[in-house]
N, C-alpha and C positions, 0 to 999 in steps of 0.2 A: 889074328891073321898073320901068318909068317910072310917074310919077304918073297918067298916063292909063290904064295897064294896071291900076294899083291900083284906080282908079275903076271900070273895067270889071268887076273881080272883086269889087267892093263892099267893098274894104278901105280903111280910113282909115289914116293913118300910125300912129296909136296902136294900131290893130289889128295892123299889121305888127310894131310893136315888141313887142306882147304875144305874137304868134305866134313871133317870133324868140327871145324870152326863154324861152318854153316849150320851145324846141328846143335850148337850151344843155345841155351836159353837161360833166362833168369826165372827161377821158380821160388815159391815160398814153402814154408814147412808143411802147410796143409796139403800142397800138391805132392810133396815128397813122402809123406807119412805112409802111404800105401806101398811104396817101394821099400821103405824101411821095414815094414811088416813082413815083406817077402824075403828080407835078408840080403838084398842086392845093392845096398848103398855103400859106396866106398868114399870115405872122407879124404880130401886132398888138403894137405897143409898149405898155408899161403906161400911158403917158401918154394913150392913146386908149381910149375905151370900146369894148369888143368889140361890143356891140349897135349902137352908132352906126356902126361900120365895116360891120357886116353890113347895116344898113339902107341905107347909102350904096351898097353894092354891089347890093343887091336893087332899088334904085330907079334904078340907072344914073347916079348922080351923078358924072359924069366929072370935072368941075371939082374937086370935093371930093377925089376919089380921087387926082388928079394932085397936089394940094397935100399930101396925106398921104404920098404916095410921095416927093415932093421934100423933105419935112421929116423923112423917116425914120420916120414913125409907123406905116407898114406896108410890108411887102415880101414878095416870094415867099421862102419858106424856102430856105436855101442848103445846100450840102453841108457847110459849116462849122457851120451850125446843127445839122444831123443828127449830126455827129460829137460836138458838145457835148452834145446831148440823149441820145445813146447813152451817153456817159460818166456823165452826171448822173442820167438817168432821171426828169426832172421830171413833174409833172402839169400838164395844160393845161385852161383853159376853152376850150370848142370850140362852134362853131355852123356849120352848113352853109348856105351861100348858093350853091346849085348853079350851076356845077360845083365851086365853091371850098369849101375847108374852112378857116375862119378860126380861128386859135388864139392864145391869149395865155397865157404861162406863169403858172401859179398860184403866187402867193407863199406860202411856208410859213405855215400858220396862218390863211390868208385864207379866208373863207366867201363872199365876194362877188367879182363881176367888178370888177377895179380895187380 
């Protein structure tokens, strides 16, 4: 969603952040596997804030996304990721930025994103 589209819908960036934050959830690998099978899972590195990534995607911030991809801060989940997650069964912070499902592995004992 571009900033023009946000304006058309009456959403400010802070409103978008609040909306995305309210839509986060903790899910396990078993819940995520169906989305992985559809090829829509985007893995977010712990060094990047999950909501910042979701906002960048929702606002079509192509330049920022290209930078995150180039620096390895986000990537489409791979078959190797799926094998690792199947073996370990971690929990994930998750937010949907349709059609994508953005996930960040939840660190043990963590109650916050990042």
